[in-house]
C-alpha positions as CSV (number, residue, x, y, z in Angstrom):
1,M,-15.9,-58.1,88.8
2,T,-16.7,-54.6,87.5
3,S,-16.6,-54.3,83.8
4,R,-13.9,-51.9,82.5
5,F,-16.6,-50.2,80.6
6,D,-19.1,-49.9,83.5
7,V,-19.5,-46.1,84.0
8,K,-20.9,-46.8,87.5
9,A,-17.4,-47.6,88.6
10,G,-16.3,-44.0,88.0
11,P,-17.0,-42.6,91.5
12,D,-15.3,-45.6,93.2
13,L,-12.2,-45.3,91.0
14,L,-12.0,-41.6,91.7
15,A,-12.3,-42.1,95.5
16,L,-9.5,-44.7,95.3
17,A,-7.3,-42.3,93.2
18,T,-7.4,-39.5,95.8
19,S,-5.5,-41.7,98.3
20,A,-3.4,-43.9,96.0
21,G,0.3,-43.7,95.2
22,E,1.3,-42.0,92.0
23,E,1.7,-45.2,90.0
24,L,-1.7,-46.6,90.9
25,R,-3.2,-43.1,90.6
26,L,-2.1,-42.8,87.0
27,K,-3.7,-46.1,86.2
28,L,-6.9,-45.1,87.8
29,F,-6.9,-41.8,85.9
30,K,-6.4,-43.7,82.7
31,A,-9.4,-45.9,83.6
32,L,-11.5,-42.8,84.2
33,E,-10.6,-41.7,80.7
34,F,-13.1,-44.4,79.6
35,L,-15.4,-44.6,82.6
36,G,-15.6,-41.0,84.0
37,D,-18.4,-38.6,83.4
38,D,-19.5,-35.1,84.2
39,A,-20.0,-35.9,87.9
40,Q,-16.3,-36.6,88.4
41,A,-15.1,-33.5,86.5
42,G,-15.0,-31.1,89.4
43,E,-12.8,-33.4,91.5
44,L,-10.6,-34.3,88.6
45,I,-10.0,-30.6,88.1
46,R,-9.1,-30.2,91.7
47,L,-6.6,-33.0,91.3
48,L,-5.2,-31.4,88.2
49,K,-4.6,-28.2,90.2
50,A,-2.7,-30.3,92.8
51,A,-0.8,-32.6,90.2
52,Q,2.8,-33.2,91.2
53,S,4.3,-34.5,88.0
54,P,4.1,-33.8,84.3
55,G,2.8,-37.4,83.7
56,E,0.0,-37.0,86.2
57,C,-1.0,-33.6,84.7
58,S,-0.9,-35.0,81.1
59,Q,-3.1,-38.0,82.0
60,L,-5.6,-35.8,83.9
61,E,-5.9,-33.5,80.9
62,K,-6.6,-36.6,78.6
63,T,-9.2,-37.9,81.1
64,L,-11.0,-34.6,81.3
65,V,-10.9,-34.1,77.5
66,A,-12.4,-37.6,77.1
67,I,-15.2,-36.7,79.6
68,A,-15.8,-33.5,77.7
69,L,-16.2,-35.3,74.4
70,R,-18.9,-37.6,76.0
71,S,-20.6,-34.8,77.9
72,G,-24.2,-34.0,77.1
73,N,-23.9,-30.5,78.6
74,K,-20.6,-29.0,77.5
75,E,-21.5,-25.5,78.7
76,A,-22.2,-26.7,82.3
77,L,-19.0,-28.7,82.3
78,A,-17.0,-25.5,81.5
79,K,-18.1,-24.0,84.8
80,P,-15.6,-25.9,87.0
81,V,-12.9,-25.1,84.4
82,L,-13.7,-21.4,84.6
83,A,-13.7,-21.5,88.4
84,A,-10.3,-23.1,88.4
85,L,-8.9,-20.4,86.1
86,N,-9.3,-17.7,88.8
87,G,-5.9,-17.0,90.2
88,A,-4.3,-19.9,88.3
89,G,-0.6,-19.6,87.2
90,G,0.6,-20.0,83.7
91,A,1.2,-23.8,83.7
92,L,-2.2,-24.5,85.2
93,R,-4.0,-22.1,82.9
94,I,-2.4,-23.9,79.9
95,S,-3.7,-27.3,81.3
96,L,-7.1,-25.9,81.9
97,F,-7.2,-24.4,78.3
98,N,-6.2,-27.8,77.0
99,V,-9.1,-29.4,78.9
100,S,-11.6,-26.8,77.7
101,A,-10.9,-27.5,74.0
102,R,-14.1,-29.5,73.5
103,L,-16.4,-27.5,75.7
104,S,-18.6,-24.5,74.9
105,G,-20.3,-21.4,76.3
106,S,-20.0,-17.6,76.2
107,E,-18.1,-17.3,79.4
108,L,-15.5,-19.8,78.2
109,R,-15.2,-17.9,74.9
110,Q,-14.6,-14.7,76.8
111,A,-12.0,-16.3,79.0
112,L,-10.1,-17.6,76.0
113,Q,-10.4,-14.3,74.2
114,A,-8.9,-12.5,77.2
115,A,-6.0,-15.0,77.2
116,L,-5.1,-14.0,73.6
117,A,-3.6,-10.9,75.1
118,D,-1.7,-12.7,77.8
119,S,2.0,-11.8,78.2
120,D,3.0,-15.5,78.2
121,D,3.2,-16.8,74.7
122,A,2.6,-20.3,75.8
123,V,-0.7,-19.2,77.4
124,Q,-1.7,-17.5,74.2
125,D,-0.8,-20.6,72.2
126,A,-3.0,-22.8,74.5
127,A,-5.9,-20.3,74.2
128,V,-5.7,-20.3,70.4
129,R,-5.6,-24.1,70.3
130,A,-8.6,-24.3,72.6
131,L,-10.6,-21.8,70.7
132,S,-9.9,-23.6,67.5
133,S,-11.2,-26.9,69.0
134,L,-14.3,-25.6,70.8
135,D,-17.6,-27.5,70.2
136,D,-19.2,-24.1,69.9
137,V,-20.4,-22.7,66.6
138,A,-20.6,-19.2,68.1
139,A,-16.7,-19.3,68.4
140,W,-16.4,-18.8,64.6
141,T,-16.4,-15.0,64.7
142,L,-13.5,-14.9,67.1
143,L,-11.7,-17.5,65.0
144,A,-12.3,-15.6,61.8
145,T,-10.9,-12.4,63.4
146,L,-7.8,-14.4,64.4
147,A,-7.4,-15.9,61.0
148,K,-7.5,-12.4,59.5
149,H,-5.4,-10.4,61.9
150,S,-3.2,-12.5,64.2
151,P,0.5,-11.6,63.6
152,K,1.4,-15.3,64.2
153,L,1.1,-17.6,61.2
154,T,0.5,-20.6,63.5
155,H,-2.4,-18.8,65.1
156,R,-3.9,-17.8,61.8
157,V,-3.6,-21.4,60.5
158,L,-5.2,-22.9,63.6
159,A,-8.0,-20.3,63.5
160,Y,-8.7,-20.9,59.8
161,R,-8.9,-24.6,60.4
162,G,-11.1,-24.1,63.4
163,C,-13.5,-22.1,61.1
164,I,-13.5,-25.0,58.6
165,R,-14.2,-27.5,61.4
166,L,-17.2,-25.5,62.6
167,A,-18.5,-24.9,59.1
168,D,-18.5,-28.7,58.6
169,A,-20.0,-29.6,62.0
170,K,-23.4,-31.3,61.8
171,E,-24.8,-28.9,64.4
172,T,-24.0,-25.9,62.2
173,S,-27.0,-24.5,60.3
174,P,-26.8,-24.1,56.5
175,Q,-27.0,-20.3,57.1
176,D,-24.1,-20.3,59.6
177,R,-22.1,-22.5,57.4
178,L,-22.4,-20.2,54.4
179,Q,-21.6,-17.2,56.5
180,I,-18.5,-18.8,57.9
181,L,-17.3,-19.8,54.4
182,R,-18.0,-16.4,53.0
183,E,-15.9,-14.8,55.7
184,I,-12.9,-17.0,55.4
185,A,-12.9,-17.5,51.6
186,P,-10.4,-14.7,50.9
187,L,-8.1,-15.8,53.8
188,A,-6.7,-19.1,52.3
189,S,-3.2,-18.3,51.2
190,R,-1.5,-21.6,51.6
191,T,-2.2,-24.7,49.6
192,E,-3.3,-26.7,52.7
193,E,-6.0,-24.2,53.6
194,K,-7.2,-23.9,50.0
195,L,-7.7,-27.7,49.8
196,L,-9.6,-27.6,53.1
197,F,-11.8,-24.9,51.7
198,C,-12.5,-26.8,48.5
199,A,-13.6,-29.9,50.5
200,S,-15.8,-27.8,52.8
201,A,-17.4,-25.7,50.0
202,A,-18.1,-28.8,48.0
203,G,-19.9,-30.5,50.9
204,T,-23.2,-28.9,50.0
205,N,-24.8,-28.5,46.6
206,N,-26.0,-24.9,46.3
207,F,-25.1,-22.0,44.1
208,E,-23.8,-19.9,47.0
209,H,-21.1,-22.5,47.8
210,L,-20.4,-22.9,44.1
211,A,-19.7,-19.2,43.7
212,L,-17.2,-19.3,46.7
213,L,-15.4,-22.2,45.0
214,A,-15.2,-20.4,41.5
215,P,-12.1,-18.2,42.2
216,L,-10.0,-21.4,42.9
217,L,-10.7,-22.7,39.4
218,R,-7.8,-20.7,38.2
219,D,-5.5,-21.1,41.2
220,E,-2.4,-23.0,40.0
221,T,-1.9,-24.7,43.3
222,V,-5.3,-26.3,43.7
223,K,-7.1,-25.9,40.3
224,S,-7.4,-29.6,39.6
225,V,-9.0,-30.3,42.9
226,A,-11.2,-27.2,42.7
227,R,-12.3,-28.1,39.2
228,D,-13.3,-31.6,40.2
229,A,-15.2,-30.3,43.2
230,Y,-16.9,-27.6,41.1
231,W,-17.8,-30.2,38.4
232,G,-19.4,-32.5,41.0
233,M,-21.5,-29.7,42.3
234,I,-22.6,-28.2,39.0
235,R,-23.7,-31.6,37.7
236,N,-26.2,-31.7,40.6
237,L,-27.3,-28.1,40.1
238,A,-27.5,-28.0,36.3
239,F,-31.2,-28.7,36.1
240,D,-32.1,-26.4,39.1
241,P,-35.1,-24.2,38.3
242,D,-32.7,-21.2,38.5
243,H,-31.5,-21.8,34.9
244,T,-29.6,-18.5,34.7
245,R,-27.3,-19.5,37.5
246,A,-26.9,-23.1,36.3
247,I,-25.8,-21.9,32.8
248,S,-23.5,-19.3,34.3
249,G,-21.9,-21.9,36.5
250,L,-21.4,-24.3,33.6
251,Q,-19.9,-21.5,31.5
252,S,-17.5,-20.6,34.3
253,L,-16.2,-24.2,34.4
254,L,-16.1,-24.4,30.6
255,E,-13.6,-21.6,30.5
256,V,-11.1,-23.5,32.5
257,A,-12.0,-27.2,31.8
258,D,-10.0,-29.4,29.5
259,G,-10.0,-32.9,28.0
260,D,-12.9,-35.2,28.9
261,T,-14.3,-32.8,31.5
262,K,-14.6,-30.0,28.9
263,A,-16.5,-32.3,26.6
264,E,-18.9,-33.4,29.4
265,V,-19.5,-29.7,30.4
266,E,-20.3,-28.8,26.8
267,K,-22.7,-31.7,26.5
268,L,-24.4,-30.8,29.8
269,L,-24.7,-27.2,28.7
270,V,-26.5,-28.2,25.5
271,E,-28.9,-30.4,27.5
272,V,-29.7,-27.6,29.9
273,Q,-30.2,-25.1,27.1
274,A,-32.5,-27.6,25.3
275,R,-34.6,-28.0,28.3
276,I,-35.0,-24.3,28.7
277,N,-35.9,-23.9,25.0
278,A,-38.5,-26.7,25.3
279,K,-40.5,-24.7,27.9
């Protein structure tokens, strides 16, 4: 018997699905969620275009998203999605945008950007969701623009969170990460986004990220979290060769610290100054 995790079974399952009744077809599509690969994506998209029920459409979307997550060439996998968008109606476009959420490539970004001006609000929403989920660091500039200028709060929130996700992605270079965080630093207006920013900025110990976190030290909604994150960073940076910035960072925290943290900051500041004087 073929193992349920044997990816070699994918073509056979897909061939069977094309002629099966709906009940069996749904089960086969579910199996392909685990066993399918890029080679089956084109045919699955064709079946998505021909889907007869919401349940079938939903399962095909899940299957294609799962394949996209496993794909080793997300830009190539976007090509059949882009081809299917030509002449597609609103419902199919939404499904295709849902599928494209974990893909990448300049052509896909352009298609999603164009859809932001669609007359159908549901298509716009799907395009924003897809843009916010792309495995494509280059999408951050589009997302930052949306986070700044979209008239819809939902779109601004999704775009902001998409920027944070890309900033934190392991594929993102330190330079890109810093650029993303600098761009979105002033945009966090809600507590949820400020907390996300604190977590992201604190993820790397360097003075540039420390400076981005500093304005939140006095923000009443997140100051305790910001101070904890800042303290964790400055402790690691305190004995950096750049003593001027180390002392400046400690002094900034000292101005807002209280209790035990304040005492620890004062002690560390004395240690840093003593080390400088000893040179």
